[in-house]
C-alpha positions as a Python dict, from the first residue, in 0.01 Angstrom:
ca = {
    (1, 'M'): (0, 0, 0),
    (2, 'N'): (-169, -171, -301),
    (3, 'I'): (-408, 28, -530),
    (4, 'V'): (-754, -59, -678),
    (5, 'E'): (-872, 238, -893),
    (6, 'N'): (-1189, 270, -1135),
    (7, 'K'): (-1309, -79, -1081),
    (8, 'S'): (-1621, -203, -951),
    (9, 'F'): (-1752, -492, -726),
    (10, 'E'): (-2070, -731, -622),
    (11, 'G'): (-2195, -1003, -459),
    (12, 'E'): (-2047, -1218, -133),
    (13, 'R'): (-1696, -1115, 9),
    (14, 'P'): (-1528, -1000, -313),
    (15, 'L'): (-1201, -807, -107),
    (16, 'F'): (-1256, -1014, 205),
    (17, 'A'): (-950, -1027, 448),
    (18, 'S'): (-782, -777, 200),
    (19, 'N'): (-496, -593, 411),
    (20, 'N'): (-316, -248, 336),
    (21, 'L'): (-516, -137, 31),
    (22, 'K'): (-643, 153, -121),
    (23, 'L'): (-961, 209, -324),
    (24, 'Q'): (-1009, 505, -586),
    (25, 'N'): (-1309, 601, -730),
    (26, 'V'): (-1409, 227, -697),
    (27, 'K'): (-1797, 95, -674),
    (28, 'I'): (-1936, -173, -435),
    (29, 'Y'): (-2241, -319, -578),
    (30, 'T'): (-2530, -503, -479),
    (31, 'G'): (-2389, -799, -212),
    (32, 'E'): (-2263, -842, 118),
    (33, 'S'): (-1955, -781, 343),
    (34, 'A'): (-1710, -680, 74),
    (35, 'L'): (-1459, -567, 278),
    (36, 'K'): (-1509, -766, 566),
    (37, 'E'): (-1227, -862, 832),
    (38, 'S'): (-986, -650, 632),
    (39, 'S'): (-733, -399, 759),
    (40, 'N'): (-560, -87, 689),
    (41, 'I'): (-819, -15, 376),
    (42, 'H'): (-837, 383, 260),
    (43, 'A'): (-1164, 425, 20),
    (44, 'V'): (-1137, 749, -177),
    (45, 'N'): (-1407, 848, -388),
    (46, 'C'): (-1594, 514, -319),
    (47, 'V'): (-1950, 452, -368),
    (48, 'F'): (-2092, 151, -92),
    (49, 'M'): (-2410, -6, -245),
    (50, 'G'): (-2370, -343, -90),
    (51, 'K'): (-2465, -454, 280),
    (52, 'Y'): (-2222, -460, 528),
    (53, 'P'): (-1901, -383, 329),
    (54, 'F'): (-1716, -316, 667),
    (55, 'W'): (-1711, -547, 957),
    (56, 'H'): (-1411, -651, 1178),
    (57, 'N'): (-1219, -427, 1027),
    (58, 'S'): (-960, -223, 1213),
    (59, 'H'): (-785, 106, 1053),
    (60, 'S'): (-936, 220, 853),
    (61, 'V'): (-983, 520, 660),
    (62, 'I'): (-1322, 638, 421),
    (63, 'D'): (-1298, 994, 206),
    (64, 'D'): (-1530, 1142, 44),
    (65, 'S'): (-1744, 862, -63),
    (66, 'L'): (-2132, 779, -70),
    (67, 'F'): (-2321, 488, 135),
    (68, 'T'): (-2646, 457, -47),
    (69, 'E'): (-2967, 343, 87),
    (70, 'G'): (-2868, -13, -11),
    (71, 'G'): (-2553, -28, 198),
    (72, 'R'): (-2693, -16, 559),
    (73, 'A'): (-2527, -127, 894),
    (74, 'A'): (-2200, -74, 672),
    (75, 'I'): (-1960, -36, 990),
    (76, 'W'): (-1950, -272, 1261),
    (77, 'Y'): (-1738, -430, 1473),
    (78, 'C'): (-1393, -204, 1386),
    (79, 'D'): (-1138, -61, 1564),
    (80, 'D'): (-1008, 287, 1442),
    (81, 'L'): (-1199, 441, 1156),
    (82, 'R'): (-1170, 751, 1009),
    (83, 'M'): (-1483, 917, 858),
    (84, 'V'): (-1435, 1270, 658),
    (85, 'N'): (-1613, 1411, 388),
    (86, 'T'): (-1859, 1157, 332),
    (87, 'R'): (-2252, 1136, 274),
    (88, 'V'): (-2472, 835, 450),
    (89, 'E'): (-2776, 755, 318),
    (90, 'A'): (-2827, 405, 489),
    (91, 'P'): (-2943, 321, 826),
    (92, 'K'): (-2756, 146, 1086),
    (93, 'M'): (-2416, 331, 1062),
    (94, 'F'): (-2118, 263, 1344),
    (95, 'R'): (-2186, -9, 1595),
    (96, 'E'): (-1947, -168, 1842),
    (97, 'I'): (-1676, 31, 1739),
    (98, 'D'): (-1383, 114, 1960),
    (99, 'G'): (-1233, 468, 1805),
    (100, 'L'): (-1449, 661, 1573),
    (101, 'Y'): (-1363, 945, 1440),
    (102, 'V'): (-1644, 1162, 1161),
    (103, 'E'): (-1575, 1486, 1054),
    (104, 'N'): (-1808, 1704, 804),
    (105, 'V'): (-2033, 1383, 717),
    (106, 'K'): (-2361, 1411, 633),
    (107, 'L'): (-2645, 1131, 789),
    (108, 'T'): (-2972, 1171, 613),
    (109, 'D'): (-3123, 853, 741),
    (110, 'A'): (-2924, 775, 1058),
    (111, 'Q'): (-3186, 598, 1275),
    (112, 'E'): (-3015, 330, 1511),
    (113, 'C'): (-2685, 468, 1401),
    (114, 'T'): (-2389, 439, 1635),
    (115, 'W'): (-2467, 211, 1923),
    (116, 'W'): (-2220, 31, 2163),
    (117, 'C'): (-1956, 298, 2026),
    (118, 'R'): (-1657, 402, 2252),
    (119, 'N'): (-1413, 678, 2186),
    (120, 'I'): (-1558, 870, 1965),
    (121, 'E'): (-1517, 1249, 1816),
    (122, 'F'): (-1764, 1387, 1582),
    (123, 'K'): (-1681, 1763, 1421),
    (124, 'D'): (-1938, 1932, 1184),
    (125, 'V'): (-2212, 1628, 1147),
    (126, 'E'): (-2514, 1704, 1031),
    (127, 'V'): (-2821, 1393, 1136),
    (128, 'Q'): (-3106, 1352, 989),
    (129, 'N'): (-3385, 1131, 1111),
    (130, 'G'): (-3129, 989, 1413),
    (131, 'D'): (-3322, 813, 1631),
    (132, 'Y'): (-3147, 664, 1899),
    (133, 'I'): (-2828, 769, 1815),
    (134, 'F'): (-2559, 700, 2019),
    (135, 'K'): (-2710, 466, 2244),
    (136, 'N'): (-2482, 294, 2542),
    (137, 'C'): (-2183, 472, 2362),
    (138, 'E'): (-1897, 587, 2582),
    (139, 'N'): (-1640, 892, 2598),
    (140, 'I'): (-1785, 1096, 2314),
    (141, 'K'): (-1688, 1448, 2194),
    (142, 'V'): (-1864, 1667, 1975),
    (143, 'D'): (-1794, 1979, 1819),
    (144, 'N'): (-2063, 2149, 1564),
    (145, 'L'): (-2300, 1864, 1566),
    (146, 'T'): (-2680, 1970, 1386),
    (147, 'L'): (-2920, 1674, 1497),
    (148, 'Q'): (-3302, 1570, 1404),
    (149, 'G'): (-3383, 1249, 1570),
    (150, 'N'): (-3539, 1173, 1889),
    (151, 'Y'): (-3401, 979, 2212),
    (152, 'S'): (-3067, 1034, 2143),
    (153, 'F'): (-2762, 981, 2351),
    (154, 'Q'): (-2952, 720, 2597),
    (155, 'Y'): (-2790, 541, 2818),
    (156, 'T'): (-2397, 747, 2742),
    (157, 'K'): (-2148, 805, 2941),
    (158, 'N'): (-1876, 1073, 2961),
    (159, 'V'): (-2003, 1280, 2720),
    (160, 'E'): (-1834, 1656, 2594),
    (161, 'I'): (-2053, 1804, 2301),
    (162, 'R'): (-2012, 2197, 2216),
    (163, 'N'): (-2161, 2407, 1950),
    (164, 'S'): (-2469, 2207, 1904),
    (165, 'N'): (-2826, 2225, 1798),
    (166, 'L'): (-3010, 1942, 1920),
    (167, 'K'): (-3373, 1868, 1820),
    (168, 'T'): (-3470, 1566, 2025),
    (169, 'K'): (-3691, 1426, 2273),
    (170, 'D'): (-3635, 1232, 2581),
    (171, 'A'): (-3211, 1287, 2489),
    (172, 'F'): (-2992, 1216, 2722),
    (173, 'W'): (-3210, 975, 2941),
    (174, 'N'): (-2990, 777, 3195),
    (175, 'T'): (-2648, 917, 3102),
    (176, 'E'): (-2398, 964, 3326),
    (177, 'N'): (-2075, 1245, 3290),
    (178, 'V'): (-2259, 1446, 3052),
    (179, 'T'): (-2131, 1819, 2990),
    (180, 'V'): (-2309, 2020, 2701),
    (181, 'Y'): (-2146, 2425, 2610),
    (182, 'D'): (-2250, 2675, 2400),
    (183, 'S'): (-2623, 2436, 2260),
    (184, 'V'): (-2932, 2457, 2182),
    (185, 'I'): (-3185, 2164, 2271),
    (186, 'E'): (-3528, 2140, 2156),
    (187, 'G'): (-3761, 1867, 2298),
    (188, 'E'): (-3949, 1766, 2546),
    (189, 'Y'): (-3868, 1545, 2886),
    (190, 'L'): (-3465, 1655, 2820),
    (191, 'G'): (-3267, 1425, 3047),
    (192, 'W'): (-3475, 1241, 3284),
    (193, 'H'): (-3277, 971, 3502),
    (194, 'S'): (-2933, 1136, 3393),
    (195, 'K'): (-2637, 1175, 3686),
    (196, 'N'): (-2363, 1458, 3645),
    (197, 'L'): (-2594, 1683, 3395),
    (198, 'R'): (-2398, 2010, 3298),
    (199, 'L'): (-2546, 2235, 3078),
    (200, 'V'): (-2327, 2563, 3016),
    (201, 'N'): (-2459, 2871, 2789),
    (202, 'C'): (-2725, 2609, 2668),
    (203, 'V'): (-3120, 2714, 2546),
    (204, 'I'): (-3374, 2433, 2699),
    (205, 'S'): (-3708, 2439, 2526),
    (206, 'G'): (-3961, 2166, 2536),
    (207, 'T'): (-4201, 2013, 2840),
    (208, 'Q'): (-4094, 1850, 3177),
    (209, 'P'): (-3777, 1916, 3103),
    (210, 'L'): (-3447, 1745, 3355),
    (211, 'C'): (-3686, 1565, 3600),
    (212, 'Y'): (-3522, 1234, 3841),
    (213, 'A'): (-3176, 1415, 3759),
    (214, 'Q'): (-2880, 1354, 3974),
    (215, 'N'): (-2692, 1609, 4053),
    (216, 'L'): (-2785, 1853, 3758),
    (217, 'I'): (-2581, 2178, 3699),
    (218, 'M'): (-2717, 2444, 3492),
    (219, 'E'): (-2498, 2747, 3422),
    (220, 'N'): (-2599, 3077, 3234),
    (221, 'C'): (-2845, 2867, 3104),
    (222, 'I'): (-3191, 3019, 2906),
    (223, 'M'): (-3525, 2808, 2958),
    (224, 'K'): (-3790, 2849, 2655),
    (225, 'D'): (-4181, 2908, 2779),
    (226, 'D'): (-4255, 2543, 2682),
    (227, 'A'): (-4009, 2459, 2926),
    (228, 'D'): (-4253, 2379, 3183),
    (229, 'L'): (-4319, 2118, 3535),
    (230, 'A'): (-3915, 2151, 3510),
    (231, 'F'): (-3695, 1924, 3774),
    (232, 'E'): (-3938, 1720, 3917),
    (233, 'Y'): (-3758, 1502, 4161),
    (234, 'S'): (-3425, 1605, 4055),
    (235, 'T'): (-3124, 1757, 4255),
    (236, 'L'): (-2990, 2027, 4139),
    (237, 'K'): (-2811, 2340, 4119),
    (238, 'A'): (-2960, 2603, 3831),
    (239, 'E'): (-2876, 2942, 3719),
    (240, 'I'): (-3160, 3045, 3498),
    (241, 'N'): (-3082, 3387, 3270),
    (242, 'S'): (-3485, 3335, 3157),
    (243, 'P'): (-3773, 3330, 3353),
    (244, 'I'): (-3899, 2974, 3451),
    (245, 'V'): (-4211, 2883, 3375),
    (246, 'S'): (-4311, 2643, 3633),
    (247, 'V'): (-4106, 2410, 3863),
    (248, 'K'): (-4276, 2125, 4019),
    (249, 'N'): (-4159, 1949, 4372),
    (250, 'P'): (-3773, 1940, 4322),
    (251, 'R'): (-3590, 1736, 4555),
    (252, 'S'): (-3334, 1866, 4658),
    (253, 'G'): (-3078, 2207, 4551),
    (254, 'E'): (-3107, 2553, 4445),
    (255, 'I'): (-3291, 2711, 4196),
    (256, 'I'): (-3210, 3072, 4072),
    (257, 'A'): (-3370, 3267, 3783),
    (258, 'E'): (-3502, 3571, 3684),
    (259, 'S'): (-3896, 3474, 3749),
    (260, 'I'): (-4066, 3186, 3799),
    (261, 'G'): (-4473, 3170, 3688),
    (262, 'E'): (-4518, 2894, 3910),
    (263, 'I'): (-4376, 2687, 4187),
    (264, 'I'): (-4565, 2392, 4242),
    (265, 'I'): (-4429, 2182, 4587),
    (266, 'D'): (-4741, 1959, 4692),
    (267, 'E'): (-4769, 1620, 4888),
    (268, 'N'): (-4635, 1412, 4696),
    (269, 'C'): (-4283, 1604, 4688),
    (270, 'K'): (-4010, 1344, 4774),
    (271, 'K'): (-3765, 1394, 5079),
    (272, 'P'): (-3546, 1589, 5198),
    (273, 'G'): (-3785, 1816, 4958),
    (274, 'D'): (-3556, 2125, 5066),
    (275, 'C'): (-3466, 2294, 4750),
    (276, 'L'): (-3385, 2704, 4758),
    (277, 'I'): (-3601, 2865, 4500),
    (278, 'Q'): (-3510, 3223, 4431),
    (279, 'V'): (-3533, 3473, 4184),
    (280, 'K'): (-3247, 3711, 4078),
    (281, 'N'): (-3371, 4024, 4205),
    (282, 'E'): (-3500, 3903, 4520),
    (283, 'V'): (-3114, 3751, 4522),
    (284, 'N'): (-2975, 4098, 4518),
    (285, 'A'): (-3207, 4274, 4719),
}
């Protein structure tokens, strides 16, 4: 592998179509597409200040580096990319990537980040301003994600999330086959129009959660005081180890909770309208 060390580059495509290259303590200044169409790039302790540095790349590693605000839309149309121990201040990171591993990374302005990607793993990642993160992605594994940003995980498929704290409204809309373990999800309108959403040992807050859901499963979950008007037009099986403020017009299935403040079943309930709603002391009586 060729080594480029302690150098700087700027302008249009300074390292275009490079192969088998290690960048050590390199700075990429203002310009575009510094490493476009490259492969087997290993960047260590580098700073990226120009736009679109990694486009159409394969087999890249980025370690202990920084993407400033000017390094926006940095990594698109790639396969097999690994980013670790890195700070990203630039928006629109990660598009159309197949094979993405991200660990110990902080994204401080993650708007429109990680769209249309496949085969993704995030571990020990902190995300701020992450509106629409993971839009239209498939095959995702997440562990210890701290997320602040709305509309997350919309239209995703085949997702597993563990040990995470998600502050996000309109999360998991139109998703398929999502499972969340041991996590806190804060934000209104959670999981609308989802299919096969499973929540295990989770804490849920925010108004009107989990409406229009198909085959929703909740195991050993807690719902906070603001999680009212839950489950409208959903089919579900839910075990809630807390009170529920209110339940409105669930379509079918079973809900068991410690208590339920209000059950609203009115003329707008959709067929079959046969959801079994119980409190735990009644079940155990």
